C-alpha positions as CSV (number, residue, x, y, z in Angstrom):
1,M,21.8,11.6,7.1
2,E,22.1,8.4,8.4
3,E,19.0,6.3,9.4
4,G,19.3,6.9,12.8
5,E,20.9,10.1,12.9
6,M,18.8,13.4,14.1
7,V,17.8,16.0,10.9
8,D,18.8,19.4,11.8
9,I,15.7,21.3,10.5
10,M,13.7,19.3,13.0
11,K,14.6,20.8,16.0
12,P,14.5,17.1,18.0
13,E,15.4,18.9,21.6
14,N,11.8,19.5,22.1
15,M,8.9,18.5,19.9
16,F,10.4,14.3,21.3
17,R,9.9,15.6,25.0
18,D,7.3,17.6,24.5
19,S,4.7,14.9,23.4
20,T,3.8,11.2,25.2
21,V,4.8,8.5,23.1
22,G,3.3,4.8,23.1
23,V,5.4,1.9,21.6
24,V,2.9,-1.0,20.6
25,I,4.5,-4.0,19.7
26,P,2.4,-6.9,18.1
27,T,3.9,-10.3,18.5
28,Y,4.0,-14.2,18.8
29,N,6.9,-16.5,20.1
30,E,9.1,-13.4,20.2
31,Y,10.4,-14.4,23.9
32,H,14.2,-13.6,22.9
33,N,14.0,-10.4,20.5
34,L,11.8,-9.1,23.3
35,L,14.2,-9.7,25.8
36,D,16.9,-7.5,23.5
37,L,14.5,-5.3,22.4
38,L,12.3,-4.1,25.4
39,P,15.5,-2.3,27.2
40,R,16.6,-1.1,24.5
41,L,13.2,1.4,23.8
42,K,13.2,1.8,27.5
43,D,16.2,3.7,27.3
44,L,14.5,6.0,25.0
45,D,12.5,7.5,27.7
46,L,8.6,6.5,26.2
47,H,5.7,7.1,28.0
48,S,4.4,3.6,27.5
49,I,5.6,0.3,26.3
50,Y,2.8,-2.1,24.7
51,V,3.1,-6.2,23.8
52,V,0.1,-7.1,22.7
53,D,0.7,-11.3,22.5
54,D,-1.3,-13.5,20.1
55,D,-0.8,-17.0,23.3
56,S,2.8,-17.5,22.5
57,K,4.2,-21.1,22.9
58,D,8.0,-19.8,23.9
59,G,7.5,-18.3,27.2
60,T,7.1,-14.7,26.6
61,D,4.5,-14.2,29.5
62,K,7.6,-14.7,31.9
63,L,9.0,-11.6,30.6
64,V,5.5,-9.7,32.5
65,G,7.9,-10.4,35.6
66,I,11.3,-8.8,34.1
67,F,9.4,-5.8,32.7
68,P,7.0,-4.6,35.1
69,D,6.4,-1.4,33.1
70,V,5.8,-2.8,30.3
71,K,2.1,-3.4,29.5
72,F,1.3,-6.6,28.5
73,F,-1.5,-8.2,26.6
74,V,-2.3,-11.5,26.0
75,R,-5.2,-13.1,23.2
76,K,-6.2,-15.7,23.4
77,N,-8.8,-16.3,20.6
78,E,-7.8,-13.6,18.3
79,R,-4.7,-13.5,16.1
80,G,-3.2,-11.5,13.4
81,L,-0.4,-8.6,13.2
82,V,-2.6,-5.7,12.4
83,S,-5.6,-6.7,14.3
84,A,-3.0,-7.0,17.7
85,E,-1.5,-3.3,16.6
86,L,-5.4,-2.2,16.9
87,E,-5.7,-3.8,20.3
88,G,-2.6,-1.8,21.4
89,M,-3.9,1.4,20.2
90,R,-7.1,1.0,22.1
91,Q,-5.3,0.6,24.7
92,A,-3.1,3.5,24.0
93,E,-3.7,7.6,25.1
94,N,-0.6,8.9,24.1
95,D,0.0,12.0,21.5
96,Y,1.8,9.1,19.4
97,V,2.0,5.9,19.0
98,V,4.8,4.0,16.7
99,V,4.0,0.1,16.1
100,M,6.7,-1.6,15.1
101,D,8.0,-5.5,14.5
102,A,10.1,-7.3,17.8
103,D,12.5,-8.5,15.5
104,F,14.8,-5.4,15.1
105,S,14.1,-5.3,10.9
106,H,12.8,-1.6,12.6
107,N,15.6,0.3,13.8
108,P,14.4,1.4,17.6
109,N,16.9,4.2,17.3
110,V,14.7,5.7,14.4
111,I,11.3,6.6,16.2
112,K,12.4,9.8,17.8
113,N,13.3,11.1,14.0
114,M,10.0,10.0,13.1
115,I,8.3,11.6,16.2
116,N,10.0,14.6,15.3
117,Y,9.0,14.5,11.8
118,A,5.5,13.7,12.4
119,I,5.3,16.8,14.7
120,R,7.4,19.4,12.1
121,T,5.1,17.6,8.8
122,N,1.9,17.7,11.3
123,S,1.4,14.1,9.8
124,D,-1.4,11.8,11.1
125,V,0.7,8.8,9.8
126,V,4.3,8.4,9.2
127,V,5.2,5.4,7.1
128,G,8.6,4.1,8.0
129,S,9.3,3.7,4.0
130,R,12.1,1.5,2.2
131,Y,11.2,2.7,-0.9
132,I,11.7,6.5,-0.8
133,K,15.0,8.7,-1.1
134,G,17.1,7.3,1.8
135,G,15.5,4.5,2.5
136,S,16.7,0.7,1.9
137,N,15.2,-3.1,2.3
138,G,18.0,-5.7,3.4
139,D,15.5,-8.9,3.8
140,K,16.4,-11.6,1.8
141,L,15.7,-11.8,-2.2
142,S,12.0,-13.7,-2.3
143,R,10.6,-11.1,0.7
144,K,11.5,-8.4,-1.0
145,V,10.5,-9.9,-4.7
146,I,7.2,-10.1,-2.4
147,S,7.0,-6.7,-1.2
148,T,7.9,-4.8,-4.5
149,V,5.5,-6.8,-6.3
150,A,3.1,-6.1,-3.4
151,N,3.7,-2.3,-3.4
152,K,3.8,-2.2,-6.9
153,M,0.1,-3.4,-7.0
154,V,-0.8,-1.3,-4.4
155,N,0.1,1.8,-6.1
156,L,-1.6,0.5,-9.0
157,A,-4.8,-0.2,-7.7
158,F,-4.8,2.6,-5.1
159,H,-3.2,5.7,-3.9
160,P,0.5,6.0,-6.1
161,S,1.6,8.9,-3.6
162,V,2.4,6.3,-0.9
163,K,5.4,4.6,-2.1
164,D,5.5,1.7,1.1
165,V,2.1,0.9,2.0
166,T,3.3,-2.4,3.7
167,S,5.7,-1.1,6.1
168,G,4.7,-2.3,9.6
169,F,7.2,0.7,11.3
170,R,4.6,3.4,11.6
171,V,4.0,7.1,13.6
172,Y,0.1,7.6,14.2
173,S,-1.5,10.3,15.6
174,K,-3.6,10.1,18.3
175,R,-6.8,11.4,15.9
176,A,-5.6,8.8,13.7
177,Y,-5.2,6.0,15.9
178,K,-8.3,6.6,17.7
179,F,-10.7,6.6,14.6
180,L,-8.4,3.2,13.1
181,S,-9.5,1.7,16.8
182,S,-12.7,2.5,15.9
183,Q,-12.9,0.5,13.3
184,N,-14.0,-2.9,13.2
185,T,-14.2,-4.0,9.6
186,I,-10.1,-3.9,9.1
187,K,-8.4,-7.4,8.0
188,A,-6.5,-8.5,10.8
189,G,-3.3,-9.5,8.8
190,Y,-0.9,-8.4,6.4
191,T,-3.1,-7.4,4.5
192,G,-4.8,-5.0,7.2
193,Q,-1.6,-2.3,6.8
194,V,-2.9,-1.1,3.2
195,D,-6.7,-1.6,4.7
196,I,-5.1,0.9,7.0
197,L,-3.9,3.5,4.4
198,E,-6.6,2.9,2.6
199,R,-9.0,4.2,4.9
200,L,-7.0,7.1,6.3
201,I,-6.4,9.1,2.9
202,T,-10.2,8.2,2.0
203,K,-10.8,10.1,5.3
204,N,-8.0,13.2,4.4
205,Y,-6.0,12.0,7.3
206,K,-2.2,13.5,6.5
207,C,0.1,10.4,5.4
208,T,3.9,10.9,5.1
209,E,6.8,8.9,4.3
210,F,10.4,8.6,6.2
211,P,13.2,6.8,5.5
212,I,14.4,3.9,7.4
213,D,16.8,1.2,6.3
214,F,14.9,-2.3,6.7
215,K,16.9,-5.4,8.3
216,P,16.3,-9.1,8.0
217,R,15.2,-10.5,11.3
218,E,18.4,-12.2,13.2
219,K,16.1,-14.4,15.5
220,G,13.3,-16.4,15.3
221,D,10.8,-17.6,11.9
222,S,9.1,-15.2,9.5
223,K,5.1,-15.1,10.5
224,L,4.2,-14.6,6.7
225,K,2.5,-17.6,5.2
226,I,1.0,-18.2,2.0
227,R,-2.9,-17.2,3.3
228,D,-1.7,-14.1,4.0
229,I,-0.3,-13.7,0.2
230,M,-3.4,-15.2,-1.1
231,E,-5.9,-12.7,1.1
232,F,-3.9,-9.9,0.1
233,F,-4.5,-10.7,-3.4
234,F,-8.2,-11.2,-3.3
235,F,-8.6,-7.7,-1.2
236,I,-6.4,-6.5,-4.6
237,A,-8.7,-7.6,-6.6
238,A,-12.0,-6.6,-4.8
239,K,-11.1,-3.4,-3.3
240,G,-9.0,-1.9,-5.6
241,N,-9.5,-0.3,-9.3
242,F,-8.6,-3.0,-11.2
243,F,-11.7,-4.8,-10.4
244,K,-13.5,-1.8,-11.8
245,Y,-11.1,-1.7,-14.1
246,I,-12.3,-5.0,-15.5
247,L,-16.1,-4.6,-15.7
248,V,-15.3,-1.3,-17.5
249,G,-13.0,-3.6,-19.9
250,V,-16.0,-6.1,-20.2
251,S,-18.5,-3.0,-21.4
252,G,-15.4,-2.2,-23.8
253,V,-15.6,-5.8,-24.9
254,L,-19.3,-6.0,-25.4
255,V,-19.1,-2.6,-27.2
256,S,-16.5,-3.8,-29.6
257,E,-17.8,-7.1,-30.2
258,G,-21.4,-5.6,-30.8
259,L,-20.2,-3.3,-33.4
260,L,-18.1,-5.8,-35.2
261,Y,-21.3,-8.3,-35.4
262,A,-23.1,-5.4,-36.6
263,L,-20.6,-4.2,-39.1
264,H,-18.3,-7.0,-40.3
265,T,-20.5,-8.5,-43.2
266,F,-19.5,-4.4,-44.6
267,N,-15.4,-4.6,-43.8
268,P,-14.5,-6.8,-41.0
269,Y,-11.4,-4.9,-41.1
270,I,-12.4,-1.3,-40.8
271,A,-15.1,-3.1,-38.5
272,E,-13.2,-4.0,-36.1
273,I,-11.1,-0.5,-36.0
274,V,-14.1,1.5,-35.4
275,G,-14.7,-1.2,-32.6
276,I,-11.3,-0.7,-30.7
277,E,-12.2,2.8,-31.3
278,A,-15.6,3.1,-29.9
279,S,-14.7,0.8,-27.0
280,I,-12.1,3.0,-25.8
281,T,-13.8,5.9,-26.0
282,S,-16.6,4.0,-23.9
283,N,-14.2,2.7,-22.0
284,F,-12.7,6.1,-20.8
285,F,-15.7,7.7,-20.0
286,L,-16.6,4.9,-17.9
287,N,-13.6,5.0,-15.9
288,D,-13.3,8.7,-15.6
289,L,-17.0,8.9,-13.9
290,W,-16.4,5.6,-11.8
291,T,-13.1,3.5,-11.6
292,F,-10.7,6.2,-11.2
293,K,-14.1,9.5,-9.7
294,N,-11.8,9.8,-6.3
295,R,-8.5,10.6,-7.9
296,K,-7.1,14.1,-8.3
297,K,-6.5,13.7,-11.9
298,R,-3.4,16.2,-12.5
299,F,-4.8,16.8,-16.0
300,G,-8.3,17.8,-17.5
301,I,-11.0,15.9,-19.4
302,Y,-10.0,17.0,-23.1
303,K,-6.1,16.1,-22.4
304,R,-7.2,12.8,-20.7
305,L,-9.1,11.7,-23.1
306,V,-6.1,12.2,-25.5
307,M,-3.8,10.7,-23.6
308,H,-6.2,7.7,-23.5
309,N,-6.5,7.4,-26.9
310,F,-2.4,7.5,-27.0
311,F,-2.0,5.2,-25.1
312,S,-4.3,2.9,-25.9
313,L,-2.9,2.9,-29.1
314,I,-0.1,0.4,-28.6
315,P,-2.5,-2.2,-26.8
316,G,-4.9,-1.6,-30.0
317,I,-2.2,-1.8,-32.1
318,V,-1.8,-5.1,-30.6
319,N,-5.1,-5.8,-30.4
320,F,-5.9,-5.2,-34.1
321,A,-2.5,-7.3,-35.3
322,S,-3.7,-10.3,-33.1
323,Y,-7.0,-10.1,-34.3
324,I,-5.6,-9.9,-38.0
325,M,-3.2,-13.4,-37.1
326,L,-5.6,-15.2,-35.6
327,Y,-8.6,-14.8,-37.8
328,V,-6.3,-14.8,-41.2
329,G,-5.1,-18.7,-39.2
330,G,-9.0,-19.4,-39.0
331,F,-10.1,-18.2,-35.6
332,E,-13.9,-17.4,-35.2
333,Y,-13.3,-13.5,-36.0
334,L,-15.4,-13.1,-32.4
335,L,-12.9,-15.2,-30.7
336,A,-10.1,-14.2,-32.5
337,N,-10.7,-10.5,-31.6
338,F,-11.6,-11.2,-28.2
339,L,-7.6,-12.9,-27.6
340,G,-6.8,-9.6,-29.0
341,I,-8.4,-7.3,-26.7
342,A,-6.9,-10.0,-23.7
343,V,-3.9,-9.2,-24.9
344,A,-3.9,-5.6,-24.5
345,Y,-6.1,-5.2,-21.6
346,L,-2.7,-5.1,-19.1
347,F,-0.8,-3.0,-21.1
348,R,-3.6,-0.2,-21.0
349,Y,-4.2,-1.0,-17.4
350,I,-0.8,0.2,-17.0
351,F,-0.4,3.1,-18.4
352,S,-3.6,4.3,-17.7
353,T,-3.5,4.3,-13.7
354,T,0.0,5.7,-13.9
355,L,-0.7,8.6,-16.5
356,V,-4.0,9.1,-17.6
357,W,-5.4,8.9,-14.2
358,G,-2.0,9.3,-11.8
359,E,-3.1,11.6,-9.4
360,K,-1.6,15.1,-8.7
361,K,1.8,14.9,-6.3
362,Q,0.8,15.7,-2.7
363,K,2.9,19.1,-1.4
364,F,4.1,16.9,1.3
365,E,5.8,14.4,-0.9
366,S,8.2,17.6,-1.6
367,E,8.8,17.4,2.4
368,I,9.6,14.4,2.6
369,I,12.5,14.1,0.4
370,E,14.1,17.2,1.6
371,G,13.6,15.8,5.1
372,T,15.8,12.8,4.2
373,K,19.1,12.0,3.3
374,D,21.4,13.5,-0.1
């Protein structure tokens, strides 16, 4: 199946027509794109089109007279991609709301497919995904790198079941978008896409993905700024599992350093081994009971403990080897141990989040694959 084609198992003739659908388009200086996009959307027989504009300076307000059926909302004092989306949701009363960009990076021809898929799978959110089977990312290289790194970070820090957490092309059920529009603390900018999914998944709303072919914008300038990227990284650090994992890691350092200090006069090498194993074990139980307590684990606790020790072996060897080299090289023994721990830490985090505390595969993930192209 191609991106713009209907999946035959969806029976689209009935599902889309039986539901009211609104489209929310957040904009800033998108006059020329809207001039092309709005007629395309009107041809889809949508119930409502909401344009939420952040006080553009390019004449976007003149489109009100050209498209009288489109609901325009101009915000004078607020800014932000996701906050504009939420404003559109507050105005909507449709069975489903589609959120999309105005720059044709999101293909309007896919809207019916995504709505039909949401109905067939009883999904609260359908994410237009670049990173599942059938999807693609045609953006320029720099944006591809940012998107890929951002998604990998979120998948490690939060929920790996959603592959494209930063996609802005989404379908929301009424109960989902009404819940979101009642939230007052969702991040306003780029980071808000992740914040929204995290809140919905935590509340057990059903999130699925549908393949899209993402295109680079043809007109206008990208709205992604350095401050958006910085806010994103701070959000992941503050709210994701990584921050908790760091705190647990600090406790492991104290365990390791404490045992090394207590036992090094007996034998510094044996003391180092005992300290490493004690810190690995204490880290496991703290991460299991706190850092990853909300994850639906794939394995039982004993198997996770064995796996944690096994996958800590390589970082442990790195830790021990670094300690020996630094200690023999003249470094103070506690400093040598600390540097060895730092070298091994990132390795251990990746193994832990993806394997030891990897989540059970959601049933709807297999449905996603079945509903996409070969």
